N, C-alpha and C positions, 0 to 999 in steps of 0.2 A: 668181430661183432656181427651177429646175424642180420640179414636184410629183412625188410618188410615186404609184403606181397607186391607193393607198388614199385619196388626197386630201390627205395630209400633205405639208408642205414638207420638203425635204431640206436638210441643212446640213452643212458640213464644219468649222464652228467648234466645237471640243469644249466650250468654255465655254458657248456658246449652247445646245448640245445638252444639257449637264448641267442648265442652268437650265430648259429646257423639260421635261426628265425630272422634275426636282424639282417644277416647277409642276403637272404632271399628277398626281403622287402627292399633292401638297397638296390638289388639288381632290377627288381620290378620298377622301382622309382626312376632308375636311369632310363628305362624304356618310356615311362610316362613323361619325364622331362623332355626327352627327345621329341615326343609327339607335341608337347606344348611349344617347344622351340620352333619346330617346323610349321605349326599352325600360325605362329606369330610372324614367321619369316615371309609367309604368303600375303600378308596384309599390304595394302597400298600405303598406309600410314605406319611410320616407324614407332612401334610400341615395345618397350622392354617387358620382361617377365614381371618385374616389380610394379611397373605402371599398369600392366594388365591385372595384376592382383588387386590393385586399388580400384580399378573399374569393376571387378567382380564384387568386391566388398560393397561398393556403392549400389550395385544392382541387388545384392542380397539384402542390405539393410536400409537402403534409401539414402536420402540426403543426410550428411553427417557433418558435425563440427570437425574442424581440422585436428583437434586434439583426440577426438574419438577415432578418426581414421589413422592417426599416428599410432595410437595404442593397438588398433586392430592389425596394423602392418608390423608392429613391434619395431618401429624406427623412431628416431628423434623428430620432434615437431618441425625443426628447421629443415630436415631432410624431406619431410612430408610436404612442406611448403614449396620447396624446389621441384619436387615430383609433380605437384599439382600445377605449378607454373607451366611446366612442360605440357601437361595434359590439356590445360586451358588454351595454350597457344595452338595446339593441334585441334581444338574445338571439340574435345571429348568430354570435358566437364565444364560446369559453370560454377562460379563463386558468388556468394551472396552474404548478407548479414543474417545472423541468427535472429529470429523473431523476438525472442525474450532477452537478448543481450546484443545490442548493435555493435559491440566491440569484438564479438566473436564471429569468425568466418565459417560459413558452411559451404560444402561442395556437394554437387549432385551431377548425375550423368546428363549428357545432352542426347539428342536423337542419334548423333554420330557416334557417341560413346556406346550406346545400346547396339548400334549396327556393328561396331567392332566386336563386341561380345558375341553377337549372333553369328558373325562370319567365322570367328575363331571356333566357336562351338560346333558349327557345321563341319569345319575342316577336321576337328578332333573326332567327331562322330564318324566321319568317313574312314579315317585311319584306324580308329578303334574297331569299327565294324570289320575292316579287313583283317586285323589281327585276331579278333574274336572268332572269325570264321575258321581259323586254324586251330582253335581249341576244340578237342574232341567233345561231342555232345554230352557224354557221360561225366565230364569234369566241369561243365558250365555252372551247375547249381552250387557246387563247392566254391568255385571261383567267385560267383556272385555274392555268396554269403561272406566270403573273406573280404571282398572289397567293401561291402556294406558295413561290416564290423570295423574295418580299418578307418573308413570315412567318418563313422560315428565317433570313434575314439579320437580322431583328429578334430572333431567339432565342425565338420563340413556338412552343409545342407545339400540335399539332392537338387538338381537343376530346377525341377518343377516347383520347388519351395521358394525360389527367388526370382522367377521370371517376371513377377509383378504385372502380369497380364499382357506382356508383349510376346509376339510369336516369332 
């Protein structure tokens, strides 16, 4: 099979091409999960990836009903309740009653919760900047486009879309 100018092998088999595409994304995701895990490990407060994801969703969308948060995390409401119990004990979220239905519980970030997100984001930016500095300048535009396309397909918002005015 002839090679492409960039050294990759070409293929006309769509299944093989899809498998290669997915394998490359999986490899990149391992690198990104490593960055995420290391950034959480540096925190003074013990926060799991799932708990951090909940904090990010609260930062993105603001105060939410527990059922909304459960749906966004794709976990059972009782699991969300336990997750929020742990975050509340750590002082990272606050619980309250929904204004329109006092039987429903809403959760929102505390100042400490926002500080965790800010700290983790700074740590990730430092590590990503270090990795990005190793990407040849001529490949950066393609990589940027690929990440933007992937994030959009995943339904993720850029950081500046959910900061809600905090720096």
